[in-house]
FINU-867397 format. One line per field, with one value per atom (N, C-alpha, C, O): residue number from 1; residue in one letter; x, y, z negated; chain. Coordinates in nm, 3 decimals, always signed. Layout:
num NUM,... .
residu A,... .
xx X,... .
yy Y,... .
zz Z,... .
chaine A,... .
***
This chain:
num 1,1,1,1,2,2,2,2,3,3,3,3,4,4,4,4,5,5,5,5,6,6,6,6,7,7,7,7,8,8,8,8,9,9,9,9,10,10,10,10,11,11,11,11,12,12,12,12,13,13,13,13,14,14,14,14,15,15,15,15,16,16,16,16,17,17,17,17,18,18,18,18,19,19,19,19,20,20,20,20,21,21,21,21,22,22,22,22,23,23,23,23,24,24,24,24,25,25,25,25,26,26,26,26,27,27,27,27,28,28,28,28,29,29,29,29,30,30,30,30,31,31,31,31,32,32,32,32,33,33,33,33,34,34,34,34,35,35,35,35,36,36,36,36,37,37,37,37,38,38,38,38,39,39,39,39,40,40,40,40,41,41,41,41,42,42,42,42,43,43,43,43,44,44,44,44,45,45,45,45,46,46,46,46,47,47,47,47,48,48,48,48,49,49,49,49,50,50,50,50,51,51,51,51,52,52,52,52,53,53,53,53,54,54,54,54,55,55,55,55,56,56,56,56,57,57,57,57,58,58,58,58,59,59,59,59,60,60,60,60,61,61,61,61,62,62,62,62,63,63,63,63,64,64,64,64,65,65,65,65,66,66,66,66,67,67,67,67,68,68,68,68,69,69,69,69,70,70,70,70,71,71,71,71,72,72,72,72,73,73,73,73,74,74,74,74,75,75,75,75,76,76,76,76,77,77,77,77,78,78,78,78,79,79,79,79,80,80,80,80,81,81,81,81,82,82,82,82,83,83,83,83,84,84,84,84,85,85,85,85,86,86,86,86,87,87,87,87,88,88,88,88,89,89,89,89,90,90,90,90,91,91,91,91,92,92,92,92,93,93,93,93,94,94,94,94,95,95,95,95,96,96,96,96,97,97,97,97,98,98,98,98,99,99,99,99,100,100,100,100,101,101,101,101,102,102,102,102,103,103,103,103,104,104,104,104,105,105,105,105,106,106,106,106,107,107,107,107,108,108,108,108,109,109,109,109,110,110,110,110,111,111,111,111,112,112,112,112,113,113,113,113,114,114,114,114,115,115,115,115,116,116,116,116,117,117,117,117,118,118,118,118,119,119,119,119,120,120,120,120,121,121,121,121,122,122,122,122,123,123,123,123,124,124,124,124,125,125,125,125,126,126,126,126,127,127,127,127,128,128,128,128,129,129,129,129,130,130,130,130 .
residu M,M,M,M,T,T,T,T,T,T,T,T,I,I,I,I,D,D,D,D,K,K,K,K,P,P,P,P,L,L,L,L,L,L,L,L,K,K,K,K,T,T,T,T,L,L,L,L,R,R,R,R,E,E,E,E,E,E,E,E,I,I,I,I,N,N,N,N,A,A,A,A,A,A,A,A,L,L,L,L,A,A,A,A,E,E,E,E,V,V,V,V,A,A,A,A,K,K,K,K,K,K,K,K,H,H,H,H,G,G,G,G,L,L,L,L,T,T,T,T,I,I,I,I,A,A,A,A,A,A,A,A,G,G,G,G,N,N,N,N,A,A,A,A,S,S,S,S,Y,Y,Y,Y,D,D,D,D,P,P,P,P,S,S,S,S,G,G,G,G,T,T,T,T,A,A,A,A,T,T,T,T,F,F,F,F,K,K,K,K,L,L,L,L,N,N,N,N,I,I,I,I,A,A,A,A,A,A,A,A,I,I,I,I,A,A,A,A,D,D,D,D,N,N,N,N,G,G,G,G,K,K,K,K,A,A,A,A,I,I,I,I,T,T,T,T,P,P,P,P,E,E,E,E,A,A,A,A,V,V,V,V,R,R,R,R,F,F,F,F,S,S,S,S,Q,Q,Q,Q,F,F,F,F,A,A,A,A,T,T,T,T,M,M,M,M,I,I,I,I,G,G,G,G,L,L,L,L,A,A,A,A,P,P,P,P,E,E,E,E,H,H,H,H,L,L,L,L,G,G,G,G,R,R,R,R,E,E,E,E,F,F,F,F,T,T,T,T,H,H,H,H,G,G,G,G,A,A,A,A,F,F,F,F,T,T,T,T,Y,Y,Y,Y,S,S,S,S,I,I,I,I,T,T,T,T,G,G,G,G,L,L,L,L,K,K,K,K,P,P,P,P,D,D,D,D,I,I,I,I,Y,Y,Y,Y,G,G,G,G,K,K,K,K,M,M,M,M,P,P,P,P,I,I,I,I,I,I,I,I,V,V,V,V,E,E,E,E,R,R,R,R,K,K,K,K,G,G,G,G,G,G,G,G,G,G,G,G,S,S,S,S,F,F,F,F,R,R,R,R,M,M,M,M,A,A,A,A,T,T,T,T,E,E,E,E,A,A,A,A,V,V,V,V,K,K,K,K,A,A,A,A,A,A,A,A,L,L,L,L,K,K,K,K,A,A,A,A .
xx +0.085,+0.000,+0.089,+0.188,+0.053,+0.126,+0.091,-0.025,+0.194,+0.174,+0.159,+0.241,+0.056,+0.037,+0.106,+0.072,+0.204,+0.279,+0.315,+0.283,+0.382,+0.414,+0.500,+0.470,+0.605,+0.684,+0.601,+0.620,+0.512,+0.427,+0.334,+0.316,+0.276,+0.186,+0.260,+0.204,+0.385,+0.465,+0.485,+0.470,+0.518,+0.535,+0.404,+0.401,+0.296,+0.164,+0.125,+0.071,+0.152,+0.118,+0.188,+0.126,+0.316,+0.392,+0.332,+0.318,+0.298,+0.242,+0.100,+0.064,+0.022,-0.114,-0.107,-0.182,-0.019,-0.006,+0.038,-0.010,+0.129,+0.173,+0.056,+0.040,-0.024,-0.138,-0.246,-0.314,-0.262,-0.364,-0.324,-0.409,-0.196,-0.148,-0.218,-0.254,-0.238,-0.303,-0.450,-0.499,-0.519,-0.660,-0.670,-0.759,-0.579,-0.579,-0.558,-0.628,-0.462,-0.432,-0.553,-0.586,-0.617,-0.734,-0.845,-0.915,-0.862,-0.972,-0.930,-1.014,-0.803,-0.757,-0.762,-0.800,-0.723,-0.727,-0.592,-0.505,-0.577,-0.469,-0.535,-0.636,-0.478,-0.531,-0.412,-0.314,-0.421,-0.312,-0.366,-0.464,-0.299,-0.332,-0.288,-0.174,-0.377,-0.346,-0.310,-0.244,-0.355,-0.326,-0.378,-0.478,-0.309,-0.350,-0.357,-0.285,-0.445,-0.451,-0.452,-0.497,-0.405,-0.402,-0.419,-0.397,-0.459,-0.473,-0.383,-0.401,-0.287,-0.193,-0.262,-0.200,-0.389,-0.459,-0.488,-0.528,-0.468,-0.481,-0.569,-0.613,-0.598,-0.677,-0.607,-0.535,-0.632,-0.577,-0.674,-0.751,-0.670,-0.754,-0.669,-0.595,-0.680,-0.615,-0.721,-0.829,-0.689,-0.772,-0.729,-0.610,-0.823,-0.793,-0.814,-0.925,-0.709,-0.716,-0.730,-0.644,-0.837,-0.865,-0.888,-0.962,-0.824,-0.840,-0.842,-0.774,-0.921,-0.922,-0.791,-0.724,-0.757,-0.635,-0.673,-0.755,-0.612,-0.639,-0.567,-0.488,-0.596,-0.532,-0.381,-0.311,-0.330,-0.185,-0.117,+0.004,-0.197,-0.141,-0.130,-0.086,-0.170,-0.163,-0.296,-0.402,-0.290,-0.412,-0.488,-0.428,-0.620,-0.706,-0.737,-0.827,-0.662,-0.678,-0.768,-0.789,-0.822,-0.902,-0.821,-0.874,-0.691,-0.604,-0.585,-0.579,-0.576,-0.562,-0.690,-0.684,-0.803,-0.932,-0.944,-0.986,-0.906,-0.913,-0.822,-0.859,-0.704,-0.613,-0.678,-0.677,-0.735,-0.799,-0.914,-0.935,-0.987,-1.101,-1.060,-1.125,-0.954,-0.924,-0.789,-0.749,-0.719,-0.587,-0.591,-0.502,-0.694,-0.701,-0.716,-0.677,-0.770,-0.787,-0.654,-0.644,-0.552,-0.421,-0.319,-0.199,-0.370,-0.283,-0.213,-0.115,-0.260,-0.205,-0.315,-0.428,-0.281,-0.378,-0.398,-0.305,-0.516,-0.539,-0.437,-0.405,-0.387,-0.288,-0.154,-0.071,-0.133,-0.008,-0.004,+0.103,-0.117,-0.119,-0.030,-0.047,+0.065,+0.158,+0.283,+0.377,+0.284,+0.397,+0.519,+0.509,+0.635,+0.761,+0.828,+0.814,+0.900,+0.977,+1.092,+1.091,+1.191,+1.306,+1.299,+1.273,+1.323,+1.327,+1.447,+1.451,+1.544,+1.668,+1.739,+1.757,+1.781,+1.855,+1.766,+1.816,+1.635,+1.545,+1.443,+1.410,+1.395,+1.287,+1.159,+1.158,+1.052,+0.923,+0.817,+0.837,+0.704,+0.587,+0.467,+0.458,+0.376,+0.257,+0.157,+0.121,+0.113,+0.019,-0.116,-0.211,-0.128,-0.258,-0.258,-0.158,-0.372,-0.394,-0.465,-0.568,-0.408,-0.470,-0.448,-0.351,-0.539,-0.523,-0.527,-0.612,-0.434,-0.439,-0.513,-0.553,-0.530,-0.609,-0.545,-0.616,-0.412,-0.345,-0.314,-0.279,-0.326,-0.306,-0.162,-0.139,-0.065,+0.075,+0.138,+0.222,+0.101,+0.164,+0.057,+0.046,-0.023,-0.137,-0.108,-0.191,+0.007,+0.033,+0.109,+0.212,+0.054,+0.117,+0.206,+0.162,+0.333,+0.428,+0.493,+0.499,+0.541,+0.613,+0.754,+0.774,+0.852,+0.992,+1.035,+1.006,+1.103,+1.154,+1.250,+1.342,+1.229,+1.310,+1.238,+1.287,+1.121,+1.040,+1.014,+1.097,+0.900,+0.864,+0.757,+0.760,+0.662,+0.554,+0.566,+0.588,+0.552,+0.573,+0.467,+0.397,+0.458,+0.372,+0.463,+0.570,+0.417,+0.496,+0.408,+0.287,+0.472,+0.403,+0.372,+0.450,+0.259,+0.215,+0.318,+0.349,+0.370,+0.466,+0.594,+0.651,+0.639,+0.760,+0.736,+0.824,+0.618,+0.585,+0.573,+0.625,+0.506,+0.491,+0.628,+0.652,+0.717,+0.851,+0.927,+0.996,+0.916,+0.988,+0.933,+1.009,+0.803,+0.744,+0.787,+0.797,+0.813,+0.855,+1.002,+1.044,+1.080,+1.226,+1.261,+1.378 .
yy -0.119,+0.000,+0.124,+0.131,+0.223,+0.350,+0.433,+0.447,+0.488,+0.575,+0.719,+0.768,+0.785,+0.926,+1.010,+1.006,+1.089,+1.177,+1.305,+1.320,+1.398,+1.527,+1.515,+1.582,+1.433,+1.421,+1.370,+1.416,+1.276,+1.226,+1.337,+1.351,+1.414,+1.522,+1.628,+1.685,+1.655,+1.752,+1.700,+1.776,+1.574,+1.513,+1.514,+1.547,+1.478,+1.478,+1.618,+1.634,+1.720,+1.858,+1.897,+1.955,+1.864,+1.896,+1.825,+1.885,+1.699,+1.622,+1.668,+1.672,+1.701,+1.752,+1.884,+1.906,+1.974,+2.104,+2.088,+2.159,+1.996,+1.970,+1.919,+1.959,+1.831,+1.776,+1.881,+1.879,+1.973,+2.077,+2.190,+2.266,+2.202,+2.312,+2.314,+2.422,+2.200,+2.194,+2.237,+2.309,+2.192,+2.229,+2.380,+2.446,+2.434,+2.578,+2.658,+2.755,+2.616,+2.686,+2.682,+2.782,+2.567,+2.550,+2.648,+2.698,+2.677,+2.761,+2.904,+2.983,+2.938,+3.073,+3.106,+3.217,+3.011,+3.027,+2.989,+2.937,+3.015,+2.953,+2.852,+2.881,+2.734,+2.629,+2.566,+2.527,+2.555,+2.496,+2.428,+2.472,+2.321,+2.254,+2.344,+2.391,+2.369,+2.455,+2.375,+2.272,+2.421,+2.354,+2.212,+2.180,+2.128,+1.988,+1.949,+2.001,+1.857,+1.797,+1.646,+1.597,+1.575,+1.430,+1.362,+1.420,+1.238,+1.150,+1.031,+0.964,+1.004,+0.893,+0.758,+0.663,+0.749,+0.622,+0.596,+0.485,+0.700,+0.674,+0.767,+0.728,+0.889,+0.984,+1.120,+1.156,+1.194,+1.329,+1.413,+1.360,+1.543,+1.637,+1.756,+1.812,+1.794,+1.914,+2.019,+1.986,+2.144,+2.255,+2.287,+2.279,+2.322,+2.358,+2.508,+2.557,+2.581,+2.725,+2.756,+2.718,+2.825,+2.859,+3.010,+3.066,+3.074,+3.218,+3.255,+3.193,+3.357,+3.412,+3.489,+3.525,+3.514,+3.587,+3.726,+3.738,+3.828,+3.967,+3.999,+3.919,+4.116,+4.160,+4.168,+4.154,+4.190,+4.200,+4.063,+4.055,+3.956,+3.821,+3.765,+3.652,+3.841,+3.796,+3.739,+3.779,+3.644,+3.584,+3.686,+3.766,+3.683,+3.770,+3.693,+3.610,+3.723,+3.654,+3.733,+3.853,+3.670,+3.745,+3.857,+3.963,+3.832,+3.933,+4.054,+4.168,+4.028,+4.137,+4.221,+4.344,+4.154,+4.226,+4.309,+4.425,+4.251,+4.322,+4.445,+4.550,+4.432,+4.546,+4.659,+4.775,+4.625,+4.726,+4.796,+4.916,+4.721,+4.777,+4.864,+4.966,+4.825,+4.889,+4.961,+5.007,+4.973,+5.038,+5.178,+5.216,+5.255,+5.393,+5.400,+5.499,+5.296,+5.294,+5.280,+5.312,+5.230,+5.215,+5.314,+5.301,+5.413,+5.519,+5.487,+5.553,+5.388,+5.355,+5.373,+5.406,+5.351,+5.364,+5.228,+5.148,+5.202,+5.075,+5.052,+4.938,+5.160,+5.150,+5.094,+5.055,+5.089,+5.033,+4.880,+4.820,+4.818,+4.673,+4.637,+4.690,+4.549,+4.508,+4.595,+4.562,+4.705,+4.798,+4.737,+4.676,+4.754,+4.702,+4.808,+4.928,+4.761,+4.849,+4.769,+4.646,+4.842,+4.777,+4.796,+4.906,+4.688,+4.692,+4.608,+4.488,+4.671,+4.598,+4.567,+4.654,+4.443,+4.403,+4.339,+4.292,+4.337,+4.265,+4.357,+4.463,+4.312,+4.381,+4.301,+4.179,+4.371,+4.309,+4.373,+4.482,+4.305,+4.367,+4.340,+4.234,+4.435,+4.423,+4.331,+4.355,+4.227,+4.132,+4.128,+4.070,+4.190,+4.188,+4.242,+4.294,+4.226,+4.273,+4.163,+4.112,+4.128,+4.027,+4.069,+4.028,+4.151,+4.199,+4.083,+3.994,+4.087,+3.987,+4.048,+4.164,+3.970,+4.015,+4.136,+4.217,+4.150,+4.261,+4.376,+4.485,+4.354,+4.458,+4.501,+4.607,+4.422,+4.464,+4.440,+4.520,+4.335,+4.299,+4.266,+4.150,+4.363,+4.331,+4.320,+4.267,+4.369,+4.373,+4.249,+4.213,+4.184,+4.065,+4.111,+4.183,+4.068,+4.103,+3.976,+3.874,+3.987,+3.875,+3.923,+4.028,+3.844,+3.881,+3.835,+3.722,+3.921,+3.885,+3.768,+3.776,+3.661,+3.542,+3.436,+3.324,+3.472,+3.373,+3.405,+3.467,+3.364,+3.380,+3.484,+3.591,+3.453,+3.544,+3.576,+3.488,+3.705,+3.749,+3.852,+3.907,+3.878,+3.985,+4.097,+4.074,+4.221,+4.338,+4.438,+4.445,+4.516,+4.624,+4.736,+4.764,+4.801,+4.909,+5.020,+5.069,+5.061,+5.172,+5.137,+5.225,+5.013,+4.972,+4.981,+5.024,+4.939,+4.946,+5.091,+5.128,+5.175,+5.317,+5.383,+5.456,+5.358,+5.418,+5.370,+5.449,+5.243,+5.189,+5.245,+5.267,+5.270,+5.325,+5.471,+5.516,+5.543,+5.683,+5.695,+5.796,+5.592,+5.596,+5.597,+5.600 .
zz +0.000,+0.000,+0.000,-0.073,+0.083,+0.089,-0.034,-0.070,-0.095,-0.211,-0.164,-0.086,-0.210,-0.176,-0.281,-0.400,-0.234,-0.323,-0.247,-0.129,-0.315,-0.254,-0.128,-0.029,-0.128,-0.005,+0.115,+0.227,+0.090,+0.198,+0.248,+0.369,+0.157,+0.198,+0.279,+0.372,+0.244,+0.321,+0.464,+0.559,+0.478,+0.610,+0.687,+0.805,+0.620,+0.685,+0.732,+0.842,+0.649,+0.686,+0.816,+0.905,+0.827,+0.949,+1.070,+1.176,+1.055,+1.167,+1.202,+1.319,+1.101,+1.125,+1.199,+1.295,+1.156,+1.222,+1.368,+1.455,+1.393,+1.530,+1.615,+1.730,+1.559,+1.632,+1.656,+1.759,+1.562,+1.574,+1.669,+1.713,+1.700,+1.784,+1.920,+1.968,+1.982,+2.113,+2.104,+2.191,+2.000,+1.980,+1.957,+2.011,+1.877,+1.849,+1.977,+2.003,+2.056,+2.182,+2.275,+2.339,+2.284,+2.372,+2.338,+2.426,+2.210,+2.164,+2.129,+2.087,+2.146,+2.115,+1.968,+1.929,+1.885,+1.740,+1.681,+1.750,+1.552,+1.477,+1.385,+1.321,+1.379,+1.291,+1.221,+1.285,+1.090,+1.013,+0.887,+0.828,+0.850,+0.725,+0.611,+0.608,+0.517,+0.404,+0.280,+0.290,+0.166,+0.040,+0.041,+0.106,-0.031,-0.042,-0.188,-0.273,-0.216,-0.349,-0.330,-0.226,-0.428,-0.414,-0.548,-0.654,-0.538,-0.653,-0.624,-0.523,-0.709,-0.682,-0.660,-0.611,-0.696,-0.676,-0.528,-0.491,-0.442,-0.300,-0.219,-0.111,-0.267,-0.188,-0.186,-0.278,-0.078,-0.066,+0.016,+0.097,-0.006,+0.067,+0.110,+0.029,+0.237,+0.288,+0.319,+0.368,+0.289,+0.332,+0.475,+0.507,+0.560,+0.697,+0.714,+0.694,+0.751,+0.770,+0.919,+0.999,+0.955,+1.094,+1.102,+1.021,+1.199,+1.216,+1.364,+1.446,+1.396,+1.532,+1.551,+1.454,+1.676,+1.707,+1.761,+1.852,+1.702,+1.742,+1.873,+1.923,+1.929,+2.054,+2.043,+2.144,+1.921,+1.903,+1.890,+1.872,+1.900,+1.894,+1.753,+1.736,+1.654,+1.515,+1.470,+1.519,+1.378,+1.324,+1.240,+1.168,+1.250,+1.170,+1.041,+1.038,+0.938,+0.810,+0.718,+0.740,+0.615,+0.517,+0.451,+0.420,+0.431,+0.370,+0.463,+0.417,+0.594,+0.691,+0.696,+0.700,+0.695,+0.695,+0.568,+0.573,+0.455,+0.327,+0.328,+0.276,+0.387,+0.395,+0.475,+0.433,+0.590,+0.674,+0.601,+0.618,+0.520,+0.448,+0.330,+0.303,+0.259,+0.131,+0.125,+0.017,+0.236,+0.236,+0.176,+0.100,+0.211,+0.162,+0.009,-0.052,-0.049,-0.196,-0.269,-0.387,-0.198,-0.262,-0.204,-0.226,-0.129,-0.078,+0.052,+0.088,+0.124,+0.255,+0.360,+0.326,+0.485,+0.593,+0.660,+0.664,+0.712,+0.783,+0.895,+0.927,+0.954,+1.061,+1.013,+1.095,+0.883,+0.830,+0.843,+0.830,+0.869,+0.887,+1.005,+1.115,+0.982,+1.086,+1.095,+1.167,+1.022,+1.026,+0.960,+0.853,+1.022,+0.968,+0.881,+0.904,+0.779,+0.693,+0.633,+0.633,+0.583,+0.522,+0.372,+0.323,+0.300,+0.153,+0.112,+0.139,+0.049,+0.019,+0.149,+0.234,+0.165,+0.285,+0.391,+0.494,+0.369,+0.459,+0.524,+0.472,+0.640,+0.711,+0.691,+0.705,+0.657,+0.630,+0.719,+0.773,+0.732,+0.793,+0.704,+0.641,+0.698,+0.614,+0.684,+0.800,+0.614,+0.675,+0.606,+0.659,+0.487,+0.423,+0.282,+0.233,+0.219,+0.083,+0.006,+0.049,-0.108,-0.193,-0.338,-0.402,-0.389,-0.526,-0.626,-0.618,-0.720,-0.826,-0.945,-0.942,-1.047,-1.162,-1.230,-1.290,-1.221,-1.286,-1.191,-1.236,-1.060,-0.961,-0.939,-0.880,-0.982,-0.973,-0.836,-0.793,-0.766,-0.639,-0.536,-0.494,-0.494,-0.409,-0.259,-0.185,-0.213,-0.070,-0.025,-0.082,+0.078,+0.133,+0.248,+0.337,+0.245,+0.350,+0.403,+0.335,+0.525,+0.586,+0.615,+0.676,+0.571,+0.595,+0.733,+0.773,+0.806,+0.937,+0.917,+0.835,+0.988,+0.969,+0.889,+0.874,+0.836,+0.766,+0.621,+0.554,+0.574,+0.434,+0.415,+0.476,+0.330,+0.296,+0.148,+0.065,+0.115,-0.022,-0.060,+0.025,-0.191,-0.241,-0.289,-0.344,-0.266,-0.308,-0.379,-0.358,-0.463,-0.534,-0.437,-0.345,-0.456,-0.370,-0.363,-0.254,-0.475,-0.478,-0.403,-0.338,-0.410,-0.337,-0.186,-0.111,-0.141,+0.002,+0.046,+0.151,-0.034,+0.001,+0.015,+0.111,-0.080,-0.077,+0.047,+0.111,+0.079,+0.195,+0.326,+0.420,+0.332,+0.452,+0.475,+0.589,+0.366,+0.377,+0.414,+0.471,+0.384,+0.408,+0.554,+0.590 .
chaine A,A,A,A,A,A,A,A,A,A,A,A,A,A,A,A,A,A,A,A,A,A,A,A,A,A,A,A,A,A,A,A,A,A,A,A,A,A,A,A,A,A,A,A,A,A,A,A,A,A,A,A,A,A,A,A,A,A,A,A,A,A,A,A,A,A,A,A,A,A,A,A,A,A,A,A,A,A,A,A,A,A,A,A,A,A,A,A,A,A,A,A,A,A,A,A,A,A,A,A,A,A,A,A,A,A,A,A,A,A,A,A,A,A,A,A,A,A,A,A,A,A,A,A,A,A,A,A,A,A,A,A,A,A,A,A,A,A,A,A,A,A,A,A,A,A,A,A,A,A,A,A,A,A,A,A,A,A,A,A,A,A,A,A,A,A,A,A,A,A,A,A,A,A,A,A,A,A,A,A,A,A,A,A,A,A,A,A,A,A,A,A,A,A,A,A,A,A,A,A,A,A,A,A,A,A,A,A,A,A,A,A,A,A,A,A,A,A,A,A,A,A,A,A,A,A,A,A,A,A,A,A,A,A,A,A,A,A,A,A,A,A,A,A,A,A,A,A,A,A,A,A,A,A,A,A,A,A,A,A,A,A,A,A,A,A,A,A,A,A,A,A,A,A,A,A,A,A,A,A,A,A,A,A,A,A,A,A,A,A,A,A,A,A,A,A,A,A,A,A,A,A,A,A,A,A,A,A,A,A,A,A,A,A,A,A,A,A,A,A,A,A,A,A,A,A,A,A,A,A,A,A,A,A,A,A,A,A,A,A,A,A,A,A,A,A,A,A,A,A,A,A,A,A,A,A,A,A,A,A,A,A,A,A,A,A,A,A,A,A,A,A,A,A,A,A,A,A,A,A,A,A,A,A,A,A,A,A,A,A,A,A,A,A,A,A,A,A,A,A,A,A,A,A,A,A,A,A,A,A,A,A,A,A,A,A,A,A,A,A,A,A,A,A,A,A,A,A,A,A,A,A,A,A,A,A,A,A,A,A,A,A,A,A,A,A,A,A,A,A,A,A,A,A,A,A,A,A,A,A,A,A,A,A,A,A,A,A,A,A,A,A,A,A,A,A,A,A,A,A,A,A,A,A,A,A,A,A,A,A,A,A,A,A,A,A,A,A,A,A,A,A,A,A,A,A,A,A,A,A,A,A,A,A,A,A,A,A,A,A .
***
């Protein structure tokens, strides 16, 4: 019997995403396996993330929509979505807004070269002005 564990789920996620790539392309969407949960007794569940693609070629995520709706409330403009800026030694682009319960790191950014992170509003504002 195959044991379901984290390494197997990581391998499955990669293979599922590869298999879904053709379906996503056919329909003009992004489709990816999201969070997974498992029970070592032999069951697992993956969340499936599906998003339409905007004119700029980027996925329309709930975080991107939220940024467009609420950017002015945090002192930014909806037009800042997708804008690149430098913070430290890295270049980032704004991909969305996901307020946490404490409100300290609500802006979702993507680092050029890979990786998604959360940043404080003031850090993003300062980097955009630089």
